[in-house]
C-alpha atoms as an extended CHARMM CRD file, in Angstrom:
* protein
*
       307  EXT
         1         1  UNK       CA            110.0180000000       47.9930000000      160.8130000000  PROA      1               0.0000000000
         2         2  UNK       CA            109.5590000000       47.0050000000      157.1620000000  PROA      2               0.0000000000
         3         3  UNK       CA            111.9650000000       44.3600000000      155.8910000000  PROA      3               0.0000000000
         4         4  UNK       CA            112.8280000000       44.2130000000      152.1890000000  PROA      4               0.0000000000
         5         5  UNK       CA            114.3710000000       41.0680000000      150.6790000000  PROA      5               0.0000000000
         6         6  UNK       CA            116.4110000000       41.4410000000      147.4870000000  PROA      6               0.0000000000
         7         7  UNK       CA            116.9980000000       38.0720000000      145.8340000000  PROA      7               0.0000000000
         8         8  UNK       CA            118.8250000000       39.3370000000      142.7380000000  PROA      8               0.0000000000
         9         9  UNK       CA            120.6510000000       42.6970000000      142.8960000000  PROA      9               0.0000000000
        10        10  UNK       CA            121.7370000000       44.2430000000      139.6140000000  PROA      10              0.0000000000
        11        11  UNK       CA            123.6110000000       47.1350000000      138.0760000000  PROA      11              0.0000000000
        12        12  UNK       CA            121.5170000000       48.9530000000      135.4770000000  PROA      12              0.0000000000
        13        13  UNK       CA            123.5750000000       50.6970000000      132.8210000000  PROA      13              0.0000000000
        14        14  UNK       CA            121.2990000000       53.0860000000      130.9230000000  PROA      14              0.0000000000
        15        15  UNK       CA            122.8070000000       54.3290000000      127.6640000000  PROA      15              0.0000000000
        16        16  UNK       CA            121.3030000000       56.8820000000      125.3040000000  PROA      16              0.0000000000
        17        17  UNK       CA            122.5470000000       56.5960000000      121.7130000000  PROA      17              0.0000000000
        18        18  UNK       CA            121.9200000000       58.4680000000      118.4810000000  PROA      18              0.0000000000
        19        19  UNK       CA            120.6720000000       55.3060000000      116.7680000000  PROA      19              0.0000000000
        20        20  UNK       CA            120.8300000000       51.5540000000      117.2480000000  PROA      20              0.0000000000
        21        21  UNK       CA            121.6590000000       49.1230000000      114.4650000000  PROA      21              0.0000000000
        22        22  UNK       CA            123.2710000000       45.6940000000      114.6090000000  PROA      22              0.0000000000
        23        23  UNK       CA            126.8610000000       45.6530000000      113.3480000000  PROA      23              0.0000000000
        24        24  UNK       CA            127.2140000000       49.4530000000      113.3980000000  PROA      24              0.0000000000
        25        25  UNK       CA            129.2460000000       51.8820000000      115.4930000000  PROA      25              0.0000000000
        26        26  UNK       CA            127.2150000000       54.1640000000      117.7800000000  PROA      26              0.0000000000
        27        27  UNK       CA            127.7700000000       57.4640000000      119.5580000000  PROA      27              0.0000000000
        28        28  UNK       CA            126.8910000000       57.5060000000      123.2670000000  PROA      28              0.0000000000
        29        29  UNK       CA            124.9480000000       60.6270000000      124.1810000000  PROA      29              0.0000000000
        30        30  UNK       CA            124.6040000000       59.9010000000      127.8890000000  PROA      30              0.0000000000
        31        31  UNK       CA            125.2690000000       57.0770000000      130.3350000000  PROA      31              0.0000000000
        32        32  UNK       CA            123.7870000000       56.5160000000      133.7830000000  PROA      32              0.0000000000
        33        33  UNK       CA            124.6240000000       53.7040000000      136.1660000000  PROA      33              0.0000000000
        34        34  UNK       CA            122.2290000000       52.6080000000      138.9240000000  PROA      34              0.0000000000
        35        35  UNK       CA            123.0630000000       50.1500000000      141.6920000000  PROA      35              0.0000000000
        36        36  UNK       CA            119.6980000000       48.5760000000      142.0600000000  PROA      36              0.0000000000
        37        37  UNK       CA            117.5060000000       45.5410000000      142.6430000000  PROA      37              0.0000000000
        38        38  UNK       CA            113.7460000000       45.7490000000      143.0970000000  PROA      38              0.0000000000
        39        39  UNK       CA            113.6300000000       45.2430000000      146.8630000000  PROA      39              0.0000000000
        40        40  UNK       CA            116.5950000000       47.5940000000      147.3820000000  PROA      40              0.0000000000
        41        41  UNK       CA            114.7350000000       50.2640000000      145.4160000000  PROA      41              0.0000000000
        42        42  UNK       CA            111.7230000000       49.6690000000      147.6650000000  PROA      42              0.0000000000
        43        43  UNK       CA            113.9190000000       50.0930000000      150.7430000000  PROA      43              0.0000000000
        44        44  UNK       CA            115.2390000000       53.4290000000      149.4660000000  PROA      44              0.0000000000
        45        45  UNK       CA            111.7030000000       54.6040000000      148.6890000000  PROA      45              0.0000000000
        46        46  UNK       CA            110.6160000000       53.7000000000      152.2010000000  PROA      46              0.0000000000
        47        47  UNK       CA            113.5880000000       55.6200000000      153.5990000000  PROA      47              0.0000000000
        48        48  UNK       CA            112.4950000000       58.6710000000      151.5900000000  PROA      48              0.0000000000
        49        49  UNK       CA            109.1030000000       58.3590000000      153.3010000000  PROA      49              0.0000000000
        50        50  UNK       CA            110.8790000000       58.2770000000      156.6910000000  PROA      50              0.0000000000
        51        51  UNK       CA            109.6870000000       54.7360000000      157.2960000000  PROA      51              0.0000000000
        52        52  UNK       CA            111.6240000000       52.3830000000      159.5700000000  PROA      52              0.0000000000
        53        53  UNK       CA            113.1840000000       50.0380000000      157.0110000000  PROA      53              0.0000000000
        54        54  UNK       CA            115.8290000000       47.3140000000      156.8870000000  PROA      54              0.0000000000
        55        55  UNK       CA            117.2410000000       45.6710000000      153.7400000000  PROA      55              0.0000000000
        56        56  UNK       CA            118.4990000000       42.1370000000      153.3220000000  PROA      56              0.0000000000
        57        57  UNK       CA            119.0590000000       39.6300000000      150.5370000000  PROA      57              0.0000000000
        58        58  UNK       CA            121.9060000000       38.2600000000      148.4540000000  PROA      58              0.0000000000
        59        59  UNK       CA            124.9920000000       40.2580000000      147.4790000000  PROA      59              0.0000000000
        60        60  UNK       CA            128.1870000000       39.4360000000      145.5620000000  PROA      60              0.0000000000
        61        61  UNK       CA            131.7770000000       39.9480000000      146.6660000000  PROA      61              0.0000000000
        62        62  UNK       CA            133.1600000000       41.0260000000      143.2860000000  PROA      62              0.0000000000
        63        63  UNK       CA            131.3920000000       44.4070000000      143.0360000000  PROA      63              0.0000000000
        64        64  UNK       CA            128.8530000000       44.5870000000      145.8470000000  PROA      64              0.0000000000
        65        65  UNK       CA            130.6390000000       47.2830000000      147.8340000000  PROA      65              0.0000000000
        66        66  UNK       CA            129.0260000000       50.0330000000      145.7470000000  PROA      66              0.0000000000
        67        67  UNK       CA            125.6050000000       48.8830000000      146.9450000000  PROA      67              0.0000000000
        68        68  UNK       CA            126.7760000000       49.3650000000      150.5260000000  PROA      68              0.0000000000
        69        69  UNK       CA            127.8620000000       52.9130000000      149.6480000000  PROA      69              0.0000000000
        70        70  UNK       CA            124.4710000000       53.6710000000      148.0960000000  PROA      70              0.0000000000
        71        71  UNK       CA            122.5080000000       52.2900000000      151.0420000000  PROA      71              0.0000000000
        72        72  UNK       CA            124.6920000000       54.2140000000      153.5230000000  PROA      72              0.0000000000
        73        73  UNK       CA            124.0550000000       57.3820000000      151.5190000000  PROA      73              0.0000000000
        74        74  UNK       CA            120.3030000000       56.7530000000      151.5900000000  PROA      74              0.0000000000
        75        75  UNK       CA            120.2680000000       55.9080000000      155.2960000000  PROA      75              0.0000000000
        76        76  UNK       CA            119.1030000000       52.3140000000      154.8360000000  PROA      76              0.0000000000
        77        77  UNK       CA            120.4930000000       49.7430000000      157.3210000000  PROA      77              0.0000000000
        78        78  UNK       CA            121.1740000000       46.3220000000      155.8310000000  PROA      78              0.0000000000
        79        79  UNK       CA            122.6390000000       42.8630000000      156.2740000000  PROA      79              0.0000000000
        80        80  UNK       CA            123.4270000000       40.7220000000      153.2270000000  PROA      80              0.0000000000
        81        81  UNK       CA            124.2910000000       37.0930000000      152.6030000000  PROA      81              0.0000000000
        82        82  UNK       CA            127.4990000000       37.4300000000      150.5900000000  PROA      82              0.0000000000
        83        83  UNK       CA            128.3330000000       35.2010000000      147.6220000000  PROA      83              0.0000000000
        84        84  UNK       CA            131.2100000000       34.6200000000      145.2480000000  PROA      84              0.0000000000
        85        85  UNK       CA            131.0320000000       36.3040000000      141.8340000000  PROA      85              0.0000000000
        86        86  UNK       CA            129.8270000000       39.6660000000      140.5820000000  PROA      86              0.0000000000
        87        87  UNK       CA            126.4610000000       41.4130000000      140.5760000000  PROA      87              0.0000000000
        88        88  UNK       CA            124.7700000000       41.0410000000      137.1970000000  PROA      88              0.0000000000
        89        89  UNK       CA            124.7510000000       44.0050000000      134.8200000000  PROA      89              0.0000000000
        90        90  UNK       CA            121.7460000000       44.9660000000      132.6900000000  PROA      90              0.0000000000
        91        91  UNK       CA            122.2370000000       47.2120000000      129.6760000000  PROA      91              0.0000000000
        92        92  UNK       CA            119.3880000000       49.4070000000      128.4740000000  PROA      92              0.0000000000
        93        93  UNK       CA            119.8530000000       51.3160000000      125.2200000000  PROA      93              0.0000000000
        94        94  UNK       CA            117.5080000000       54.1490000000      124.2320000000  PROA      94              0.0000000000
        95        95  UNK       CA            117.8230000000       55.6990000000      120.7670000000  PROA      95              0.0000000000
        96        96  UNK       CA            116.6050000000       59.0510000000      119.5080000000  PROA      96              0.0000000000
        97        97  UNK       CA            113.2610000000       57.4900000000      118.5840000000  PROA      97              0.0000000000
        98        98  UNK       CA            112.8130000000       56.5620000000      122.2730000000  PROA      98              0.0000000000
        99        99  UNK       CA            113.0100000000       52.8800000000      121.3810000000  PROA      99              0.0000000000
       100       100  UNK       CA            114.2890000000       50.7650000000      124.2880000000  PROA      100             0.0000000000
       101       101  UNK       CA            116.5470000000       47.7540000000      123.7040000000  PROA      101             0.0000000000
       102       102  UNK       CA            117.4980000000       45.7130000000      126.7740000000  PROA      102             0.0000000000
       103       103  UNK       CA            120.1420000000       43.1040000000      127.5380000000  PROA      103             0.0000000000
       104       104  UNK       CA            119.3970000000       41.5270000000      130.9240000000  PROA      104             0.0000000000
       105       105  UNK       CA            121.9980000000       39.4300000000      132.7090000000  PROA      105             0.0000000000
       106       106  UNK       CA            121.3750000000       36.5990000000      135.2000000000  PROA      106             0.0000000000
       107       107  UNK       CA            122.7770000000       36.5700000000      138.7490000000  PROA      107             0.0000000000
       108       108  UNK       CA            125.5170000000       33.9670000000      139.4100000000  PROA      108             0.0000000000
       109       109  UNK       CA            124.6390000000       30.7780000000      141.2330000000  PROA      109             0.0000000000
       110       110  UNK       CA            124.1860000000       30.7860000000      145.0020000000  PROA      110             0.0000000000
       111       111  UNK       CA            125.1670000000       27.8310000000      147.1480000000  PROA      111             0.0000000000
       112       112  UNK       CA            122.5330000000       25.8340000000      149.0120000000  PROA      112             0.0000000000
       113       113  UNK       CA            124.1950000000       26.8580000000      152.2720000000  PROA      113             0.0000000000
       114       114  UNK       CA            123.7530000000       30.5610000000      151.4530000000  PROA      114             0.0000000000
       115       115  UNK       CA            120.1630000000       30.0210000000      150.3650000000  PROA      115             0.0000000000
       116       116  UNK       CA            119.4050000000       28.4740000000      153.7540000000  PROA      116             0.0000000000
       117       117  UNK       CA            121.3190000000       31.2660000000      155.4980000000  PROA      117             0.0000000000
       118       118  UNK       CA            119.0580000000       33.8940000000      153.9430000000  PROA      118             0.0000000000
       119       119  UNK       CA            115.9320000000       31.9940000000      155.0010000000  PROA      119             0.0000000000
       120       120  UNK       CA            117.2570000000       31.9020000000      158.5640000000  PROA      120             0.0000000000
       121       121  UNK       CA            118.1040000000       35.6140000000      158.4150000000  PROA      121             0.0000000000
       122       122  UNK       CA            114.6330000000       36.5130000000      157.1080000000  PROA      122             0.0000000000
       123       123  UNK       CA            113.0460000000       34.4480000000      159.8760000000  PROA      123             0.0000000000
       124       124  UNK       CA            115.0070000000       36.3550000000      162.5190000000  PROA      124             0.0000000000
       125       125  UNK       CA            114.5180000000       39.8280000000      161.0370000000  PROA      125             0.0000000000
       126       126  UNK       CA            110.8470000000       39.3990000000      160.1310000000  PROA      126             0.0000000000
       127       127  UNK       CA            110.0310000000       38.4150000000      163.7240000000  PROA      127             0.0000000000
       128       128  UNK       CA            110.4610000000       42.0770000000      164.6430000000  PROA      128             0.0000000000
       129       129  UNK       CA            108.9040000000       43.5020000000      161.4600000000  PROA      129             0.0000000000
       130       130  UNK       CA            105.4360000000       44.7580000000      160.5960000000  PROA      130             0.0000000000
       131       131  UNK       CA            105.7950000000       43.8350000000      156.9330000000  PROA      131             0.0000000000
       132       132  UNK       CA            108.1360000000       41.9720000000      154.5920000000  PROA      132             0.0000000000
       133       133  UNK       CA            108.5740000000       42.8920000000      150.9230000000  PROA      133             0.0000000000
       134       134  UNK       CA            110.0060000000       40.2640000000      148.5420000000  PROA      134             0.0000000000
       135       135  UNK       CA            110.4870000000       41.1440000000      144.8950000000  PROA      135             0.0000000000
       136       136  UNK       CA            112.4230000000       40.5030000000      141.7340000000  PROA      136             0.0000000000
       137       137  UNK       CA            113.9860000000       37.6080000000      139.8740000000  PROA      137             0.0000000000
       138       138  UNK       CA            116.1320000000       34.7300000000      141.1190000000  PROA      138             0.0000000000
       139       139  UNK       CA            119.7650000000       33.7490000000      140.6370000000  PROA      139             0.0000000000
       140       140  UNK       CA            120.9110000000       31.1410000000      138.1250000000  PROA      140             0.0000000000
       141       141  UNK       CA            119.8000000000       27.6490000000      139.0960000000  PROA      141             0.0000000000
       142       142  UNK       CA            117.1940000000       28.7380000000      141.6550000000  PROA      142             0.0000000000
       143       143  UNK       CA            113.6230000000       27.4880000000      141.3100000000  PROA      143             0.0000000000
       144       144  UNK       CA            110.4170000000       29.5230000000      141.8410000000  PROA      144             0.0000000000
       145       145  UNK       CA            109.5860000000       27.6740000000      145.0670000000  PROA      145             0.0000000000
       146       146  UNK       CA            112.3350000000       29.6800000000      146.8010000000  PROA      146             0.0000000000
       147       147  UNK       CA            109.7420000000       32.4470000000      147.0630000000  PROA      147             0.0000000000
       148       148  UNK       CA            107.5400000000       30.1330000000      149.0930000000  PROA      148             0.0000000000
       149       149  UNK       CA            110.4900000000       29.1070000000      151.2560000000  PROA      149             0.0000000000
       150       150  UNK       CA            111.3340000000       32.7290000000      152.0460000000  PROA      150             0.0000000000
       151       151  UNK       CA            107.7430000000       33.6870000000      152.8060000000  PROA      151             0.0000000000
       152       152  UNK       CA            107.1780000000       30.5760000000      154.9180000000  PROA      152             0.0000000000
       153       153  UNK       CA            109.8720000000       31.9290000000      157.2580000000  PROA      153             0.0000000000
       154       154  UNK       CA            107.7650000000       35.0380000000      157.9540000000  PROA      154             0.0000000000
       155       155  UNK       CA            105.6840000000       34.7400000000      161.1520000000  PROA      155             0.0000000000
       156       156  UNK       CA            101.9040000000       34.9510000000      161.0490000000  PROA      156             0.0000000000
       157       157  UNK       CA            100.6330000000       38.4680000000      161.5880000000  PROA      157             0.0000000000
       158       158  UNK       CA            103.4650000000       40.0620000000      159.6140000000  PROA      158             0.0000000000
       159       159  UNK       CA            102.1750000000       41.5570000000      156.3610000000  PROA      159             0.0000000000
       160       160  UNK       CA            103.6110000000       40.0840000000      153.1610000000  PROA      160             0.0000000000
       161       161  UNK       CA            104.0710000000       42.1570000000      150.0060000000  PROA      161             0.0000000000
       162       162  UNK       CA            105.2760000000       40.5820000000      146.7540000000  PROA      162             0.0000000000
       163       163  UNK       CA            106.2960000000       42.0600000000      143.4080000000  PROA      163             0.0000000000
       164       164  UNK       CA            107.1800000000       39.3620000000      140.8910000000  PROA      164             0.0000000000
       165       165  UNK       CA            105.4970000000       37.3320000000      138.1580000000  PROA      165             0.0000000000
       166       166  UNK       CA            104.8620000000       33.8970000000      136.7080000000  PROA      166             0.0000000000
       167       167  UNK       CA            105.6960000000       30.8020000000      138.7280000000  PROA      167             0.0000000000
       168       168  UNK       CA            107.5070000000       32.8990000000      141.3430000000  PROA      168             0.0000000000
       169       169  UNK       CA            104.2850000000       34.7910000000      142.0330000000  PROA      169             0.0000000000
       170       170  UNK       CA            102.2320000000       31.6020000000      142.0650000000  PROA      170             0.0000000000
       171       171  UNK       CA            104.6090000000       30.0690000000      144.6070000000  PROA      171             0.0000000000
       172       172  UNK       CA            104.4270000000       33.1870000000      146.7760000000  PROA      172             0.0000000000
       173       173  UNK       CA            100.6280000000       33.1160000000      146.7440000000  PROA      173             0.0000000000
       174       174  UNK       CA            100.5980000000       29.6490000000      148.3010000000  PROA      174             0.0000000000
       175       175  UNK       CA            101.8150000000       31.3360000000      151.4960000000  PROA      175             0.0000000000
       176       176  UNK       CA             99.0560000000       33.9510000000      151.5290000000  PROA      176             0.0000000000
       177       177  UNK       CA            100.1100000000       37.4690000000      150.5450000000  PROA      177             0.0000000000
       178       178  UNK       CA             98.5970000000       40.7560000000      151.7200000000  PROA      178             0.0000000000
       179       179  UNK       CA             99.5110000000       42.7530000000      148.6110000000  PROA      179             0.0000000000
       180       180  UNK       CA            100.8160000000       41.8680000000      145.1430000000  PROA      180             0.0000000000
       181       181  UNK       CA            101.7520000000       44.4750000000      142.5410000000  PROA      181             0.0000000000
       182       182  UNK       CA            102.0050000000       43.1800000000      138.9920000000  PROA      182             0.0000000000
       183       183  UNK       CA            101.8200000000       45.4140000000      135.9690000000  PROA      183             0.0000000000
       184       184  UNK       CA             99.5110000000       44.4900000000      133.1100000000  PROA      184             0.0000000000
       185       185  UNK       CA            102.1760000000       42.6070000000      131.1170000000  PROA      185             0.0000000000
       186       186  UNK       CA            103.2500000000       40.6560000000      134.1960000000  PROA      186             0.0000000000
       187       187  UNK       CA             99.6350000000       39.7540000000      134.9290000000  PROA      187             0.0000000000
       188       188  UNK       CA             99.2320000000       38.4820000000      131.3750000000  PROA      188             0.0000000000
       189       189  UNK       CA            102.4120000000       36.4060000000      131.5910000000  PROA      189             0.0000000000
       190       190  UNK       CA            101.3910000000       34.9810000000      134.9620000000  PROA      190             0.0000000000
       191       191  UNK       CA             97.9230000000       34.0130000000      133.7570000000  PROA      191             0.0000000000
       192       192  UNK       CA             99.2190000000       33.0960000000      130.2800000000  PROA      192             0.0000000000
       193       193  UNK       CA             96.5100000000       35.0380000000      128.4830000000  PROA      193             0.0000000000
       194       194  UNK       CA             95.9230000000       38.4210000000      126.8980000000  PROA      194             0.0000000000
       195       195  UNK       CA             93.8340000000       41.0330000000      128.6980000000  PROA      195             0.0000000000
       196       196  UNK       CA             91.9790000000       43.5060000000      126.4940000000  PROA      196             0.0000000000
       197       197  UNK       CA             88.9810000000       44.8020000000      128.4530000000  PROA      197             0.0000000000
       198       198  UNK       CA             88.2390000000       46.1730000000      131.9070000000  PROA      198             0.0000000000
       199       199  UNK       CA             86.2260000000       43.0670000000      132.7670000000  PROA      199             0.0000000000
       200       200  UNK       CA             89.1250000000       40.8200000000      131.7240000000  PROA      200             0.0000000000
       201       201  UNK       CA             91.4730000000       42.9630000000      133.8040000000  PROA      201             0.0000000000
       202       202  UNK       CA             89.3520000000       42.6260000000      136.9330000000  PROA      202             0.0000000000
       203       203  UNK       CA             88.8170000000       38.9240000000      136.2560000000  PROA      203             0.0000000000
       204       204  UNK       CA             92.5800000000       38.4580000000      135.9990000000  PROA      204             0.0000000000
       205       205  UNK       CA             93.1110000000       40.2170000000      139.3180000000  PROA      205             0.0000000000
       206       206  UNK       CA             90.4380000000       37.9990000000      140.8610000000  PROA      206             0.0000000000
       207       207  UNK       CA             92.4160000000       34.9290000000      139.8000000000  PROA      207             0.0000000000
       208       208  UNK       CA             95.3530000000       36.1750000000      141.8840000000  PROA      208             0.0000000000
       209       209  UNK       CA             92.9880000000       36.8260000000      144.7940000000  PROA      209             0.0000000000
       210       210  UNK       CA             91.6810000000       33.2790000000      144.5210000000  PROA      210             0.0000000000
       211       211  UNK       CA             95.2260000000       31.9700000000      144.5910000000  PROA      211             0.0000000000
       212       212  UNK       CA             96.0490000000       33.6680000000      147.8780000000  PROA      212             0.0000000000
       213       213  UNK       CA             96.3220000000       37.4650000000      147.5840000000  PROA      213             0.0000000000
       214       214  UNK       CA             94.3520000000       39.8080000000      149.8410000000  PROA      214             0.0000000000
       215       215  UNK       CA             94.8000000000       42.8800000000      147.6210000000  PROA      215             0.0000000000
       216       216  UNK       CA             95.9610000000       43.1710000000      144.0090000000  PROA      216             0.0000000000
       217       217  UNK       CA             97.4830000000       46.5150000000      143.0600000000  PROA      217             0.0000000000
       218       218  UNK       CA             97.7230000000       46.4720000000      139.2650000000  PROA      218             0.0000000000
       219       219  UNK       CA             99.9830000000       49.0500000000      137.6880000000  PROA      219             0.0000000000
       220       220  UNK       CA             98.8050000000       50.4610000000      134.3560000000  PROA      220             0.0000000000
       221       221  UNK       CA            101.9150000000       52.5690000000      133.7080000000  PROA      221             0.0000000000
       222       222  UNK       CA            101.2490000000       56.1960000000      132.8480000000  PROA      222             0.0000000000
       223       223  UNK       CA             97.4920000000       55.4670000000      133.0080000000  PROA      223             0.0000000000
       224       224  UNK       CA             97.6690000000       54.9420000000      136.7820000000  PROA      224             0.0000000000
       225       225  UNK       CA             96.6180000000       51.8080000000      138.6520000000  PROA      225             0.0000000000
       226       226  UNK       CA             93.7580000000       49.6650000000      139.9240000000  PROA      226             0.0000000000
       227       227  UNK       CA             93.3630000000       48.0000000000      143.3090000000  PROA      227             0.0000000000
       228       228  UNK       CA             90.8690000000       45.3020000000      144.2200000000  PROA      228             0.0000000000
       229       229  UNK       CA             90.0310000000       42.8500000000      146.9740000000  PROA      229             0.0000000000
       230       230  UNK       CA             87.4440000000       41.0520000000      144.8350000000  PROA      230             0.0000000000
       231       231  UNK       CA             84.5400000000       42.9620000000      146.3480000000  PROA      231             0.0000000000
       232       232  UNK       CA             85.5130000000       46.5740000000      145.7380000000  PROA      232             0.0000000000
       233       233  UNK       CA             87.5060000000       47.8650000000      142.7710000000  PROA      233             0.0000000000
       234       234  UNK       CA             89.1400000000       51.3010000000      142.6310000000  PROA      234             0.0000000000
       235       235  UNK       CA             90.9950000000       53.2100000000      139.9360000000  PROA      235             0.0000000000
       236       236  UNK       CA             93.3940000000       56.1330000000      140.2570000000  PROA      236             0.0000000000
       237       237  UNK       CA             94.5080000000       58.0070000000      137.1560000000  PROA      237             0.0000000000
       238       238  UNK       CA             98.0300000000       59.3380000000      137.1370000000  PROA      238             0.0000000000
       239       239  UNK       CA             98.8830000000       62.9520000000      136.3710000000  PROA      239             0.0000000000
       240       240  UNK       CA            100.8890000000       64.1110000000      133.3730000000  PROA      240             0.0000000000
       241       241  UNK       CA            104.5440000000       64.6290000000      134.2370000000  PROA      241             0.0000000000
       242       242  UNK       CA            107.8150000000       64.8260000000      132.3300000000  PROA      242             0.0000000000
       243       243  UNK       CA            109.1030000000       61.2640000000      132.0410000000  PROA      243             0.0000000000
       244       244  UNK       CA            112.8520000000       61.3530000000      132.6600000000  PROA      244             0.0000000000
       245       245  UNK       CA            113.4080000000       57.7450000000      133.7530000000  PROA      245             0.0000000000
       246       246  UNK       CA            111.4410000000       54.5460000000      134.2600000000  PROA      246             0.0000000000
       247       247  UNK       CA            114.0380000000       53.0690000000      136.6450000000  PROA      247             0.0000000000
       248       248  UNK       CA            112.3910000000       52.1300000000      139.9260000000  PROA      248             0.0000000000
       249       249  UNK       CA            108.9000000000       53.4500000000      139.1200000000  PROA      249             0.0000000000
       250       250  UNK       CA            107.1720000000       50.1800000000      140.0420000000  PROA      250             0.0000000000
       251       251  UNK       CA            109.3670000000       49.8400000000      143.1210000000  PROA      251             0.0000000000
       252       252  UNK       CA            108.4120000000       53.3490000000      144.2350000000  PROA      252             0.0000000000
       253       253  UNK       CA            104.7780000000       52.2730000000      143.9370000000  PROA      253             0.0000000000
       254       254  UNK       CA            105.4590000000       49.2270000000      146.1170000000  PROA      254             0.0000000000
       255       255  UNK       CA            107.2870000000       51.3460000000      148.7110000000  PROA      255             0.0000000000
       256       256  UNK       CA            104.4990000000       53.8850000000      149.1590000000  PROA      256             0.0000000000
       257       257  UNK       CA            101.7350000000       51.2640000000      148.9950000000  PROA      257             0.0000000000
       258       258  UNK       CA            103.4850000000       49.1620000000      151.6500000000  PROA      258             0.0000000000
       259       259  UNK       CA            103.9870000000       52.2180000000      153.8360000000  PROA      259             0.0000000000
       260       260  UNK       CA            100.2550000000       52.9890000000      153.5880000000  PROA      260             0.0000000000
       261       261  UNK       CA             99.3480000000       49.3430000000      154.2420000000  PROA      261             0.0000000000
       262       262  UNK       CA            101.4530000000       49.2210000000      157.4150000000  PROA      262             0.0000000000
       263       263  UNK       CA             99.9360000000       52.4840000000      158.6310000000  PROA      263             0.0000000000
       264       264  UNK       CA             96.4570000000       50.9730000000      158.3310000000  PROA      264             0.0000000000
       265       265  UNK       CA             95.4080000000       52.7510000000      155.1490000000  PROA      265             0.0000000000
       266       266  UNK       CA             92.3700000000       51.4610000000      153.2870000000  PROA      266             0.0000000000
       267       267  UNK       CA             92.4660000000       50.3280000000      149.6590000000  PROA      267             0.0000000000
       268       268  UNK       CA             91.8960000000       53.8380000000      148.3410000000  PROA      268             0.0000000000
       269       269  UNK       CA             94.8050000000       55.2280000000      150.3550000000  PROA      269             0.0000000000
       270       270  UNK       CA             97.1180000000       52.3630000000      149.3550000000  PROA      270             0.0000000000
       271       271  UNK       CA             96.2310000000       52.9910000000      145.7020000000  PROA      271             0.0000000000
       272       272  UNK       CA             96.6340000000       56.7590000000      145.8550000000  PROA      272             0.0000000000
       273       273  UNK       CA             99.9840000000       56.5810000000      147.6190000000  PROA      273             0.0000000000
       274       274  UNK       CA            101.2470000000       53.9430000000      145.2040000000  PROA      274             0.0000000000
       275       275  UNK       CA            100.3000000000       55.9400000000      142.1030000000  PROA      275             0.0000000000
       276       276  UNK       CA            101.8260000000       59.1230000000      143.5460000000  PROA      276             0.0000000000
       277       277  UNK       CA            105.1620000000       57.4420000000      144.2260000000  PROA      277             0.0000000000
       278       278  UNK       CA            105.2880000000       55.6200000000      140.8970000000  PROA      278             0.0000000000
       279       279  UNK       CA            104.5490000000       58.8690000000      139.0700000000  PROA      279             0.0000000000
       280       280  UNK       CA            107.0680000000       60.8580000000      141.1090000000  PROA      280             0.0000000000
       281       281  UNK       CA            109.7730000000       58.2820000000      140.3960000000  PROA      281             0.0000000000
       282       282  UNK       CA            109.6670000000       58.8050000000      136.6270000000  PROA      282             0.0000000000
       283       283  UNK       CA            110.4460000000       62.5160000000      137.0870000000  PROA      283             0.0000000000
       284       284  UNK       CA            113.8360000000       61.7560000000      138.7240000000  PROA      284             0.0000000000
       285       285  UNK       CA            116.4830000000       61.0410000000      136.0570000000  PROA      285             0.0000000000
       286       286  UNK       CA            119.3890000000       60.6420000000      138.4730000000  PROA      286             0.0000000000
       287       287  UNK       CA            117.7620000000       58.5480000000      141.1870000000  PROA      287             0.0000000000
       288       288  UNK       CA            116.2960000000       55.0450000000      141.4560000000  PROA      288             0.0000000000
       289       289  UNK       CA            113.5440000000       56.3750000000      143.6740000000  PROA      289             0.0000000000
       290       290  UNK       CA            111.2580000000       59.3680000000      144.0600000000  PROA      290             0.0000000000
       291       291  UNK       CA            111.8210000000       62.6920000000      145.7790000000  PROA      291             0.0000000000
       292       292  UNK       CA            109.5220000000       63.0240000000      148.7960000000  PROA      292             0.0000000000
       293       293  UNK       CA            108.4750000000       66.6020000000      147.9770000000  PROA      293             0.0000000000
       294       294  UNK       CA            107.4640000000       65.5930000000      144.4410000000  PROA      294             0.0000000000
       295       295  UNK       CA            105.5870000000       62.5980000000      145.8200000000  PROA      295             0.0000000000
       296       296  UNK       CA            103.6050000000       64.8010000000      148.2050000000  PROA      296             0.0000000000
       297       297  UNK       CA            102.8530000000       67.3190000000      145.4590000000  PROA      297             0.0000000000
       298       298  UNK       CA            101.4430000000       64.6110000000      143.1860000000  PROA      298             0.0000000000
       299       299  UNK       CA             99.6200000000       62.8510000000      146.0330000000  PROA      299             0.0000000000
       300       300  UNK       CA             97.6520000000       65.9980000000      146.8280000000  PROA      300             0.0000000000
       301       301  UNK       CA             96.3000000000       66.1310000000      143.2670000000  PROA      301             0.0000000000
       302       302  UNK       CA             95.1420000000       62.5310000000      142.8940000000  PROA      302             0.0000000000
       303       303  UNK       CA             91.5970000000       61.2520000000      143.2040000000  PROA      303             0.0000000000
       304       304  UNK       CA             90.2730000000       57.7030000000      143.4180000000  PROA      304             0.0000000000
       305       305  UNK       CA             87.0410000000       56.4200000000      141.9460000000  PROA      305             0.0000000000
       306       306  UNK       CA             85.2170000000       53.1400000000      142.3240000000  PROA      306             0.0000000000
       307       307  UNK       CA             84.8560000000       51.0760000000      139.1450000000  PROA      307             0.0000000000
C-alpha cells in the first residue's frame, strides 16, 4: 500500500476571463472547480495506475464532504482528521493572453490535539505501507518542523516521498527521504539562489542529496525532468501535447514516480514514468489527474539519456 498525507486540502477555482484589470468588470468565459490538495491528487493518480493506495490528512467540517464524494468516485479509500472551519479556496484567473493571476488562501488553524492525532494515524497506517507520500503547504500557525514530525512517525524500511519546498523540505530531509520532487522555481527558493546553467542545476540537486535525499526528481515543466542520485544524472524530454490544464501535473509526476519506485524501478524508469504522467495530466482539462491510456501512450514514446 502507498499512503498519501494531505496536510492542506484546497478548492481550486479556475476562471477564464476576457481580460483582467484592477477595478474593472470582467466577463467569465469558463469556470472549473477542483477539489484538490497535492497529496490527494497523488492518491488519485495512483488509483488511475491501479496501485493500492490510501489517503489521509487534515479535512474541514464546513465543506469537506465534497472531497469524500470525489475520493469515492475515484475509488480511493481514506481516513481524515476532521477540523472546524472550511477548506481554503484558491482562485486562478487566466485571461485571453494566457496570463495567470492567482489568489491563494491559507488553511484555517488546526488544534494541537488534531496535529498529534494525525501523527498517530500516520504511524499506524504507514506500518502497513510500502511508501508514504507527504506534500503541500501547511495550515495557518503550523511550523515547517511538522514535516519532520510526520515523517519521524514512518517506520524504517518504508519509502518516503516528499513534494514541498523551502524550510518544509529542509525539515523533511532531516528524516532521510527516498525521493523529492521540486520544480526549478521551488529548488531556487529552497536554496535561495538563481539557477541558470546545467551545472548549477545539478549542483543544486546535489545540495538536496547532501541534506538527506536519495533521489532528486527535478521537474522542468514542458521541457521534461532530470533525476539524479549524485553519481548518475538522467534527463527525459517531454513530448509536445495540447496543454489544457496545469492542475495536478506535478502531482501526477509524483504518483507515477512513486509507483515506479515501489515496484523497484531504477532511476531511468522512475524518471520516464514521472514525465509521462506529468505530461498526460496537462492534456486533461476536466480532471486533477491523468488518464491512464494517455499516460501509457506518452510513456511508450519517451526516451531517457544520461547527462
